[in-house]
N, C-alpha and C positions, 0 to 999 in steps of 0.2 A: 352399405356406406355409396353416399350418391356421388357419382362422377362426377368432378368439377367443371368439366369443360362441356356437359351436356345441357345444352338450356343456357339459361342465364345464374352464371355463379351467384352463390350469395356472400355474404359479408364471412359467416363462419367457413364457408369454401373454400375462398381466397384465402385467408387468416391460414387454415391448415395448410393449404397448399403452401406459402410463404415458411412457414413451419417445415413441412418435410422438405423444401426445395433446399435449406440450409442445413437439415440434420439428418437427412437420410443416409444411409448408407452408399458410397460409391460403389459400381458395378464396371464389371469389361464385357464386352462379348465380340470377337468367342470365347468364353475363359476354358481357361487351363487346356488350350489350342492356339497355334498358329492363327495368324488374323487371314484376310480374306484377301487374293489378290486383285486388281481392276487395273483393266486394259485401255489407256488412251487410244484416241484413234490418231489421224494425220495431225500436223501440228499446229495445236491451238480448236483441235476439234475433241467434243465430246466421243467417248468411244460408248458401247454398249451397256445396257443397265447390265450390273453386277449384285445379284442378290448380297447383302451383308447379315441381315438380321431374319429369317424366314418368318411369315405369317403364323401366330400363333407360338411366341416364343416367349416374350417379355410377358408377363402375365398379370402385371398393374403399368397405369398411366405412366410415361416416362418421358424424359427429354434427354439429348444427349449434350453434354457438357464438352467434351475434348475427342477428339482424334488421335491415337497412337500411329504414327508412320514408321513400321518395322521393317519396310527394305524397299529400295526403288531400283528401276533399272538403271539410271542415269543422275547425274548431276545437272538436273532440268531445274525448271520451275515448274509445279504441279496446281492445278484448280479442281478440287472433287468436289460432286453437285452430291448431297445427299436427298432421296425420296422416301416421303410415304407413300408405298408402293408407286405411282408414276408422278403423284406431284412434289413440287421441286418445295425443301424446307429448310434448306439451308445451304451455304455455298462458301467454301474455303479455302484461302492459297497458300499455299506453303513453298518452301526453296529447301535443297538438301543440298549438301557437301560430301563430297568422300569421309567416308569414317575408314577407320581399320579393319581390314580383312575383308571391304568389301560391305561392311556390316553398318549400319545410318543409325546414327545416334542422333535423334533430333528431341528437343524438348515437345512433349503433346500440345497439339494444336487447337487453340478454344473455339469452343462453336456455340453458337448462340440458337436456338429455336424455339418453336412455340412447343407445349407440352402433348405429346403422342397418346393418342389412344391405345389401352393395352391391345395386345395382340395385332399391332400393327406390323406390317413388313416395312421394312429399309433395304433401300437400293440405293445404290451410288452409280454415278458416272465419272469418268475422270476426262481430261483434257492436260496437256503438258506443251513445254517448249519445246519438245523432242517428238519425234517421231514413233507411235507406237510403244510409249514408255508405258511400263508396271510398275504401282506401288502396292506395297501389302498392307493394310490397315488393320486396324480394331478401334473399338468404340468404348469410350465411358457413358456412363450414364448414372440418371437417380430415379426410382421410384417414386410416385405421390400415393 
């Protein structure tokens, strides 16, 4: 199979990508495990890189469609930046309010990005309206 993003895609490649975008199975990472904790820096300062998906983990081209916020340390506004290795590929913002028994129940956060090559490492950095806050996240993605 020819990878659609290497070189100039053909019309066939574009149709195949549209078909798979609409009909491929949704997946989550990590699967059958808790999410990944990402720590912010000082107020509205991005923290350090945190690996969300290790290199050589997703074996087909993919894009991330949503982010699930599993837990946070405080009721703040958060901005999460996703990276392919160290290149920014998406930026989302979300706010959380207290849940029951310190569990956050939030709707999935939509994410838009270009299709990433298979085996790409995904990292994240977090900023928040609070100081040194943590958000635990997982991603939802589709393969192509």
